[in-house]
N, C-alpha and C positions, 0 to 999 in steps of 0.2 A: 504494500500500500504506500502511495506517495501523496504529495499534495494535489496531484492531478487525478488521483483515484487509483484503481488497481491496474497494474501494467504487467506485461510478460515479455519474454525474449524468444526469438526464433533461434535456430541452430547457429546461423551465421553471426548473429548479435552476441550470443553466449560465447562463441569461440573468440570473437574480438575482445570481449571483456576479459576472458581468461588470459589472453596474450598481452594486452596493453595495461590492465589494471591488476589482475591477479589477487594476491593476498595483500590487503591494504595494511599500512603501518598502524600500530596501536594508537587509538584515539583519533584516527583520520575521519574527517567529516566531508571529504570531497564528494561531489555529486558525479556519478559515473555516467549515466545516460538515462533519459526518460524520467528524471527526477529521483532516481534510485541512488542512495548514498553508498559509499564504500563499505560502511559498517553493515548495511543490510546485505550486501554481497557476501561479506565475511560470515555473517550469521547463517547464511544458506549453505556454505561449504565447510563450516567448522566441523560438523559431525563427520563428514567424509575424511577430512584431514586427520582427525583424532583416530579414526579407525585405521587409516593408513599407518600412522605412527605406531599404534599398538601392534599391528601385524609385523612391522619391521622389527620392533623390539623383541617380539616372540621368535622371529626368525634368527635374530642375533643370539638370543638365549639358547635356542636349539643348536646353533652352530657351536657355541661354547660347550654345551653338554655332550656333543658328539666328539669332543676331543680336538677341537681346532688348535693347532700348535702355535698359530700366529694371531695376535690381537688385530682386530680390524681397525684401520686408521682412516679409511675413506669410503664414502658411499657414492656410487655413480647412478645418475638418473637417466633413463632412456625412455623412448616411447612418446606418444602424443601428449600424455599427461605432464611430461617434463616441461611443456610450454607454458604451464601455469606460472605466471610471473610471481616471484617471491617465494616459490616452493623450496628451493635449496636453502635459503636463509631460515625459513620457518622450521624445516626438518633439522637443520644443524643445531638450532637453539633447543629444539625439543629432544633430540637424541644425544646431544653432546658428542657428535662425531662430524668430521668434515664431510660436507655434501656438495657435490659439483655436478653439473650437467655433462654427460659424456660427450666427447668429440671424437668419435671413431674415425672420422675422415681427416683429422688434423695431419698435415704433411702429405696429403694425397690431392693431386690436381684432377678436377672433373671437367669433362667436356660440357659446353653450355647446354646441350640437349640432354645430358645424363640425369639431372635433377630438375624437375619442373613442378610448379604448383606450391602453394603455401603448406600443404600437408606433407610434401616430400622432404621433410627435414632430415638431417643426418641422424637424429636420434631414432628415426623410424627405419633406418637402413642398417641397424646393428647386426642382424643375422647375416647380411651380405658382407659387411665391412669389419666383422669382429676380429679378423686376423690382424688388422692394422693396429690394434691396441698394443700388440707386442712386437711386431716386425715391420710395421708400415711407416715408421718415422722417416721423413725425408723422401718418400717415394714421389718421383716426378720424372716421367719418361719423355718429356719434351726435349727436342734438340737444344743445345746451348744457345744458338743464335735466336731461337724463338723465345727462350727464357729472358734474354737480355732485352729483346724488342718489347716483350710484354711488360717488363719492369719499367722501361722508359715511358710507355703509354700510361701505366698506372701513376707514375710520378707527375706527368703532365695533367692527367685528369684530377689528381689530388690538388695541385696548385690552382687549377681553374675553379674547382669546386670551393676551395677556401676563399678565393677572391669573391666569387658569387655569394657565398654565405655571409661575408662581411657586409656587402652592399644591401642584400635583402634583409639581413638582421637589423640594420639601422632603420630601414624603412618600415619593417613590421613591428618593431618595438613600440613605436608610438600608437599604432593601430591596436596592438595587443593590450596595451595598458588600459585603454578605454573599454575594450571587451571584457578584460579581466575584472574591472571594477563592477560591471553589471553582473558578471557571473557570481562574484562574492555576495552581492545583495540578494541574488536568487538563492544562494546556498544558505544564507542566514535564515531566510523565510522557511526554506525546506527543513532546516535543522530544528527550528522551533516546532514545526508540525510533527516531525519524527519524534522529537523528545516527548511530546504529549502522548503519542501513540505507544511509545516503548515503555514508559514508566510503569503502567499497569501490568506488564508482562515480566517484570524483573523476578518475581517469585517463581514463575514457571521456568525461567532460564536457570535460576539457582538450583531448582530441583533437578533439572535435566543434567547440569554439571555434576551434581552429587551422584546421580545414577551412573553417569559415565565414569566417574572416579571409582565407583564400586566395581564396575565391570572390568576396568583396567587392572585392578589389583586382585581380581578373582583368580585363583590358581587354575592352570590349564589341566582340568581333570582328565581330558582325553589322553594326554601324555602320561598322567599318573597310571591310568588303567593299562596303557600299553606296557609301561615299565613292570607292572604287576604280572601281566601275562607272560613276559619274558623271564621273570624271576622265579616263578613257581615251578619246581621240578615235576616230573611225571608221577612221582610217588605221592604227591599231595593233591587233594582237591579241596577247594574252599567251601565252607558251609555258611559263612557269615561275613559281612563287611560293614563296618561302622565308620562314619565320617562326622567329625565335629570340628569346624574351622580347619586347622591344619593338622589335627590329630586323626590318624587312621588306625582302626582296630581290625585285625584279621583273625578269623576263626576257621578251623579246618581239621582234616584228618589225614594222618600218614598211613598209607597202605604198605603192607609188607611185600615189596617187589624185589627183594634181594638185599638192599642196604638196611641197616638198623634205623629206627626212628630218630635216635639221637644224632646220627650223622646227617640225615636228611634235614632235620630242623637246623642244625648248625650251618649247613650250606645255605639254607633259605635266609637265615639272619645275616650271614656275610654278604650274600648277593643283594639283599635290600639295602644294606648299608653302603654298598658301592654305587648304587643308582640314585634315585631321587629322594631318599629318605635319610633321616638322622635319628639318633636316640632309639635305635631298633632294640627292643627288649622282649624276651620271652616271658609272658606273664604266667602261663601254666601249661602243663602237659600231663595227660592222664591216659594210661594204657587201658584199652578196652578188654575186659576179662573174657567176654563172650566171643570176641573175634581175635584170634592170635595175630601177633605182629602188627596191630593197628593201634594208633595213639591219637587222641584228640588234643588240640593245642589252641592257644590264644597268643597272638603277638600284637604289640602296640608300637607304633612308630610315628615320627613327625616329618612333615614335608620340609624340604630344604627351602 
């Protein structure tokens, strides 16, 4: 909702906003288009950004648990979503790791007809140009005389463009100041209208942030269950599973399939301690008199 009423964007307008405005700086009140402010745009995409950050954090945590020997120092963005302006800076502040947009074609010269259209960016060509990340530095198969000719043309074009920019800049500055003054007046009016509409929704936003925070810190139970399935040996079948916050209680029975119950339980406790659990302790074990070589047990442990 804006001062002019309810508005919407088509696909082309949304793509333009993504590339030219993207994630606005904190506290920005700039009007983007059709009376929609930068903070309204941010409120629409914040949920998607948070989900992206959570998925990246879980992926990094999974990499660490799988025994990655080298700590990650840089995150590369590829694909059409990398065109969202301000995304590298936002992710870098959120994840505390260096984030940059990948340039797989750096050091590679392209023919003019090789890459066409706004959507044919280098980030979308990663499957084709992936090898250049490691061995493509400095690739340029043009003859030496063509390289020198091209360099001279680029230098002349740069000088001409600089002179033109100086002249046009002085001419447009005066015109732009008048337009900018009118834009500021319109923004003030739009901001007052937006402020009146946003204040009643502050409690809803706070509740949504609280719910998002809870989901962010919820343990990844699917990973816990996979770890349990890999840790339980063939002599054991579970009869009960209790979960309270980060505490997990396991109840089950050891069947006599060759090894003694004590050896099987000791192996289970050791395996659980090496995976995603700490403070693994055997609470009880009781042999079943009616069934030879079978023992009931209970184990308690804590998620890391």
